[in-house]
N, C-alpha and C positions, 0 to 999 in steps of 0.2 A: 817759261810761258809760251803757250801756243801762238804761232805766227798767224796774223790776220791774213785771210785770203780775200782779195778784192776782185769782184766780178762785175763786168760791164754788161748790162742787159738791154737789148733792143726792145724798148717798151711799146713800140708801134708795130712790131712784126707779128703776123699771124692773124687767123680768122677772129680771134677773141681778144685782140688788143684794143685798148690797153688794160681793160678790166682784169682779165685772168692773169695777164703778165704781172701786173702790180700785186695782185693777191698772192701769186706764187712767190714773188720776191719777199713779201712780208712774212709769209709762212716759213721761208727758208731762213731769214734773219732771226725769227723767233725760235727756230729749232737749233741753229748752229751759232754758238756764241763767238766763234772766231771768223765770222763772215761780215764783209761790208759790201753792199750792193750799190752800184751806180745805175740808176734808171735813166736811160737816154731816150728822149723823145719830146713831144710837145708838152711843155712844163705845166700849163694850166690843166690839161687833161689828166696828167699823171698826179698832180697835187689833189685834184678832185677825187681820184680813186684812193689815194693814200689817206685822205681825211676820214675814210670809213673804218680804218683799222687802228689798233694799238700796237706800237712797236718802238724800238729804241731809235729815236730820230737821229742819233749820232752815227748809226750804221746803215742808213739809206740816204743817198744823195741824188738829187735830181739834176741831170745835165740837159739843158734845153737844146733841142734840135728842131728846126723849123720845117724840114722836108722829110718825106717818107718815100722809100723805094717800094713801088708796088710789085706784086707777084709777076705780072705780065711784062714788065719792062725789060729791055735787053740789059743783061747784067753789067757788061763792060761799060757801056755808055752811061748807065745809071750811076755806077761808082765814080766815073770821071766827072759827070756833070753835077751830081747832087752831093756836093761837099758838106752840106749842112744837114744831111739825112741822118736818121738815127743809127743806121748801119755803119756809115762811114765814121761818124763821131765816136761811136762805141768802139770800133776797131782801132781807132787812133789812140784811145785810152790804153789799149793793150800794147800797141806799137811804142808808145811813149813811156811804157813801164809803170804807168799809174795803176793799171789793172793787170791781174794775172790771167784772166780768162774773159771770153766773150760768149754770150748766149743769145740765140735768136730763134724765133719761130717764123721768121719772115722769109723773104725770097732766098731759096736755096742757091740759085745761080749767083746772086749778089754776094752771098756769104762765101761761096767758093772762090769767086774772083777776088773779093776783098781780103780773104784770108791770105792768098798768095801775093797780091799786089801791095796791100797795106801792112799786114802783120809780117809776111815774108816767110819763106821756107828756111828750115835749118840747113846749114851748109852740108851738101852731100845728098840731100833728099831730092830725088828726081820728080816725084809726084806725091802730094799728100792725099791719102784716101779717107773717105768717110767710113766710119766703123761703128755701127750700132750693135748693142747686145740684143740677142734674140732668145726667147725662152725655149728650153728643150726639156725632154723627159728627165735629164740628169742635172738641170740647173739652167745655165745660160751659155751661149756660144757667141763669139765675136765674128760678125760677117764683114769682111773687108776685101773689096770696096763695094759700097752699095749705091754710088751715084756720082762720084767725082771724076772718074777717069774711064770713059767708055772705050777709048782706043788705047788701052794700056799695052806695054811691052813686057817681055819676060823679066827683065831686070826690075821693073816696077813691082811686079808681083812678088819677087823675092824680098824686096824691101817691105812690102805690105806684111809678109809673113813674119819678118823680124820684129817690126813695130807691133804687130798684133800679139806676138808672144810676150813682149815686154809688158804690154797693157794687161793681158790676162793674168800674168804672173804677179804683177805688183798691185793692180787694182782689185782683181777678183780673188787673189790668193791661190791660184792654181799652179802648183809646182810642175815644171817641165810640161807646159800645155801642149796638147796634141794638135798638130797643124796638118790640114788636108786641103787639097785643091779640088774645086768643083769640076766634075767630069761626068760623062755619059756612061761610064762603066768603071769597074775597079781595076781593069788591066792597064798597065803602064803604056801600052801602045795605042790606047784609045784616046779620043779627043780631037779638038780642032788644032790648027797650027800653033796657036798661042799656048795651049795646054801641053802639047807635045814638046815644045821648046822649054817651057818652064819646069816641067816635072823633073828632069835630071838635075837642074840647078837647085831645086829645093831638096832633092834627094841627097845631094852632095854638100848641103849647107850645114856646117858644124854648129851654127848658133841656134838651131831650132830642132824640135822633135817632130820631124816630118813622118806621117804615117801613110802617105799615098793619096789616092783619089777618094772623093766622097760623092756619092750620088745624091740628088736632091731629096729622095725619099728617106735617106738616113740622117739628114740634118735635124729633124725634130726629135729623133731618138738620142741626140747628143753624142754622136759617134766621133766628133772632133770638137776641140775647144776654140780653134781659130780656123775659120772657113775662108779660103783665099779664092778670089775671082776678080775679073774685071767688072767695071761698074754696070754694064748692060745686064749681065747675068745676075749680079748681086741685087740690082734694083728689082728685077723680075721676081727673084726669090723672096725679097722682103715684102713686096706688094701682094704676092700670092699668099704668103704667110699671114699677113694681116687680114686679107679678105677671107681666107679659110677660117681663121679664128672667129671672125665676126659671124660668118655663116653658121658655124657649129654652135656658137653661143645662142644664136637666134633659134636654131632648131631645137636645142635642149630646152630653152624656155617655152617654146611652143608645145613641145611634148609634155612638159610638166603641167601645163595648163589645159591639156586636152580633155581630161576626165576628172571626176571627183576623186577617184582613187589616186591618180597621178598628182593631183594637187596636195592631197594628204601626204603622199610620199615625198613631194617636193619640200614640204615644211620640215619633214624629218631629216632630209639630207642637206638642207640649206647651209648649215654651218660648214660641213665638209666641202660642199660645192663652192661656197664662197672662197674658202682657203685655196682650192685648186685654181679657180678662176683668177685669183690675185697673182698666182705664180705665172700665169700666162698673159698677164696684162702688161703690154709694152710700156705703159705709163710708169710702171714701178722702176724702170731701169734708166730713166733719164734720156738724154739725146744722144746723137751720134757725133763723137769728136772727129775733127779733121786733123789727123795725126801728122806729125812731121813739120809743124810750123814753130816759129820762135816763141809764140804764145799759144795758149789753148783757145781753140775756136770750136764751139759746139752748136750743132744745128738740131733743133727738135721739130716735131711735127707742126705743120701749119695750123692744125686744129687743136693744138695743145690747150689743156685746161690748166688751172692753177697747180694741180697736183703734179703734172708732168714738168711744169716750169720749176716748181720747188725742187723736185728730184734732180733735174738737170743742173740747177745751181749748186746743190749739195754735192753732186758728182765732181764738180770742179775742185772742191776741197781735197778730195782723195788724190786727184791728179797732181795738184801742187805739192801736197805733203809727201807723196811717194816719188817726187822728182822724176816724173816720166820723161820730160824733154831731155834732162841730163843723161838719163839712161839710154835714150835713143841715140844721142850724140856719141856716147861711149861705145855703143855697139856698132854703129854705122860709119864712124869717122875715126881715122887714126889719130892718136893723141896729139901728134905734132901738127895736125891740120885743123884741129877743133878751134872754134871761135872762142 
């Protein structure tokens, strides 16, 4: 019998909470039979949203939390002071072993702080990175790190590469995933001090398939499966990626509506265009896991709709079933030191 995966969801986090969060949770439970969701937040608001849907009431539990950590609040102070917030209560469900994973569209800073302070790092992990999947010409690539560690060291990037390889091989089914470090040129001697220090470490790492440097223009072409960088660079790449995609889609739509001929052509190509656009829709791939923690913590966009929430929750099932944390421990920690 398939093991049930328990996911704690911050029902109050994000621009569209709690309506879209609750709908996404219901959709996830209706799709995945081995899933149980704990919706954490203001009980009356959550129950009001749940009353709109049909679902297995045995597989959604509401956990009341009276406080909400807002986006603009200082993360460390908020985590310390708001013990009854939806973020803190949900993360404690993971810490206490009640839930396998935590999902939130709320404060990124509070999620990063709470992940390390409440859930805790796997022994031996120096810094947990945020690692979203991004669409490419050849499928998807893992961008690691995209926002957690702005001032990373070379040893951190090596761990990012190892964890990213484990994730892509076991979650996405890519055998011997290609690992590259973001650089301003293909030559080994190029780059800033961090890249120059990290390059030879990755090159001599037997646990990964390191292919060298990757320039930003080659990322959309899918030239690497795991794209390694520190969080400042990764966040710029991610935001530019998202902004360019929105701009191109807007331009394509405007072009198709510009003349009668283009409108007719648009009707003819609509099925193929819709399929292509779906492949480049980041909502299809769920959220960004914070890898290297004792439990799974996943941060999704603040503007997430039910579709992205559902996919993020479903994503947690694959993480648990493929024993990602156990594999990270096995690769990074000597057997005699593992917890």
